[in-house]
N, C-alpha and C positions, 0 to 999 in steps of 0.2 A: 596551291591552286593559282593559276595565272588568268585573270579576267581580262576581257577586252582584246583578245588576240585578233589581229586583223588579217584578212586574206592576203596571201603572198608574203607575209612577214617571216622572219627567221623562225619564230616559234611554230608557225604553220607548216613550214617546209622541211623541218628537221625532226629526227626521231629524238625522243626524250628517253635517256637511260637513267631513270631515277624516279622517285615518287613526286612527279610534277604533272598536274592536269591543266592543260591549256584550254580555255573555254572560248568558243566562237558562237555568236548568236546570229542565226540565219533567219531571214524573213519567211522562208517556205522550204519545203522538202527539196524542190528542184535546186535551189541555191545551195542547200546543205550537201546534196549529192555532188554538185560541181566542186565545192570546196574540198570534199572528202577525196575526190578522184584527182585533184590537181596537185597532189604530191608525187614524188618519185618512188614512194614506197607502197607496199600493199600486203602486209602480213595478216593483220587481224582487224575486223570491223564489226561494229555492233549497232543495233537499233532497238529502241523501245517504242512500241506502237501497238494499239489494239485495233487499228484499221487494217484489214487484210489486204486491201488494194495498195496501201502504202508499203506494207511489208513486201508484197510481191514486186512492186516497182523498184524498191530498194535492192532486193536480192538479185534482180535481173540487171541492175545497172552498176552497182558498186564494184570497184576493182580491187579485190583482195583475195587471198587464198583461203582464209577461214572466216566465215560469216556467222554471227550469233544474233538471234532475235529473241527479245524479251528474257534475257538472262545475262550472267556475267560473261566476259570475253576472255577469261583466263582458265587454266586447268584443263587443256585439251587431253583427251583420253585416247590411248592407242586403239585403232580401228574405228572407234566411235567418232572421233574428230581428228583424222590424220592431219598432221601439222606441217605447214609450209606455205610460203608467201609467193607473191608475184612481183615482177619488176625488180627494183633494187633490193627487195626483201628475199630474193632467191639468187644464188650464185652457183653457176656450173651445171653440169648434166646430172641433176639429182631428182628426187621424187619426194612426195610427202612422207615425213617420218611417221611410222605406224600405219602406213597405207599399203595398198596392194602392190605397189611398184618399188617400194624402198629397197628391198633385198635384191630385186632384179637389177636395180641401178648399180649394185656393187659387183655384179657378175660380168664376165665376158661371154657374149652369145655368138653362136655360129653366124657368120656373115651371109649376106644375100647371095644366093646362087640360082634361085628360081622365082622370078617376079610373079608368075601366075599363082604359085602357092602362097607367097606373101600376101598378095592382094586378096585371095580367097579367105585366108585366116584373118586378115584385117577386117573384111566385111563381116565375118562371123563375130569378131570381138565388138565391132561397132553396133551390130544389131542387138546383141545381148547385154552389152555393158556401156560402151562409149556414148550411145545416144540416150541413155536413161539416167535419171536421178535415183540412185539406189540407197535404201536404208537397210544396212546389214544388221543393225542392232535390234530393231523392231520394238522399241520401248513405247509404252502407252503414254508416258508423261512427257516425252521429248522425241522430236523427229531429228534424225542424224543422217543427212543425205551426203552422198559423194557423187559428184558429177564432173563433166569435162566441158571446157569452154574454148572457143577459138581465140587466138591472139588477135588483138585489135589491129595490129600492124603486120605486114608480111614478114615471113621468116626468110632471112638471107641465107642462101645455100652456096657455099664456095665450092666450085668443082674444078677438075682438071681432066686430062686425057684418060685417067683411070676410071672415071665415072662414065658408065656405058648405057646401052639400051635397057638393061635390067633396071637401072635407076630411073631412066626416063619413063618407063612404064609405071613405076610406083609413084613418081611425081605427078603423072597424069591422073592417077587414081586419087591422090590426095587433093588435087585441085578440083577435079570434076565431080567426085562423089562425096568427098569430105568437106569441101568448101574451104580448104586451107590455102591461104594466099602465100605463094612462094616467089621469091626474086632470085634468079640464078646469077651468079657472079663468077668470072673467070679472068685469069691473067692473059689468056690468049684464046683464039677460036678453038672450039671443042666440038668434035663430032657428036651428033644426036641432039645438040642443044643450040639451035640457031638463035634462040631468044635470050641467051646469056649476055649479060652486060660485061663488056671487056674493060677491065679496070685493074689498077694496082691495089695492093692491100691498103695502102695509105688512102686511096680514094674511097675504098669501102668503109674504112673507119670514119672518114669525113661524112659519110652518109648514114652513120649509125643511128641517128635520131629517127630515121625512116622505118626502122625495123623493130620487131618485137623480140627476136632471138636470132642467133647465128648458128647454123649447122655447117661444120667445117669438114667437107669430104675430100678436100684437096691435100696433096702431099706437101704443100708449102707450109712453112712455119706460120702458125696462126698468131695474129697480133692480140693474144688473149688479154694482156694487161691493158692495152690501149682501148679495147672494146669494153672491158669492165669499167674503165674510167668513164665511159659514155653510158654506163648502166646496162650493158648487154652481156648476157651469159653466152659462152661458146661451148657447143657440144661437138666434140671431135670423134665421137664413136662412129664406126662404120654402120651402115644399115644392117639391122638384124633380120634373120630369115623368118622369125616368128612375128605374126601380126599383133598378138597381145603384148609383145615387148616393144616393137617398133612404133606402132601407131600412136600410143599415148605420148611419145616423145614430141609429137607435133602439136599437142594440145596443152591446155592449162588445166591442172587439177584444182577442184574447189570443194571444200567441206562447208555444209550449211547446217546449223543447229537451230532448232525452233522449239522453244518451251511451249508445251500444250496444256500446262496446268496454271491455275491462278489462285493464290491464297490457299494452296493445298488441295484445291478441287481439280481432279483429273478432267481433262477436256474443258476446263474453265476458261482457257485462253483461246485466241484466234488460231486457226489452222490454215495459214496461207499455203498455196500450192507451190512446191519447189519443182520447177520444170526442168526437164532434161535438155541437153543441147539440141536434141531433135525437134524441140518445140520452139526454141528461141535462140538467137545468137547473142 
């Protein structure tokens, strides 16, 4: 155990791969949340509190892939707590291990040929799954929710002349109906995309700190290593025709586990509400 860890210190900003516990003492929950979110990583986070409002505020604010309330933060179970992090705790075009999209991330899917069908199937997925916090396990003693969150920063999309009006229609859907922030980037002027920023790949890398993720749809060689060094994952997959496959790639997955028992009494603990993305950003 390491006591007296200060905000911004090496111990605060780096991951520990060993049995070391760094302890920081915050004056209030707001400060603790700020310190918790001020690192470059976001794999697992936990909170112990019997105040439902504190639990709800924390789970709606903390930046991590797996959240645990009033229980241990290890031992994730397949389907119940699909495992995977945010920011530098996630690398490449992947999905939560043990979750709905993990196997799909290992497959090659039919590429976009009909934007109308893609948008229709994306709306259906969003209405029934993406906008909700779903508990597939249904345990009485524990809530295990899976939900989707928007990136805090825009997603950079690198395009070229091969990206056409089908892509443009889907990007408009993501922006207008899903609230996904997109920044288009290109090495030259491109039809259908007047708003694209004309820049070199070097210039895009220099702006990496402004983005939450990079979607590479251009035929250019992607500066994957340079972007990873800036903490950004690069997704080079073409747009898929299926909405339940494509739409989750533009969002962040999050697992939330809440213990509902206390001292062995079922329903003895607080039951904070786990809101879906449709209720909160």
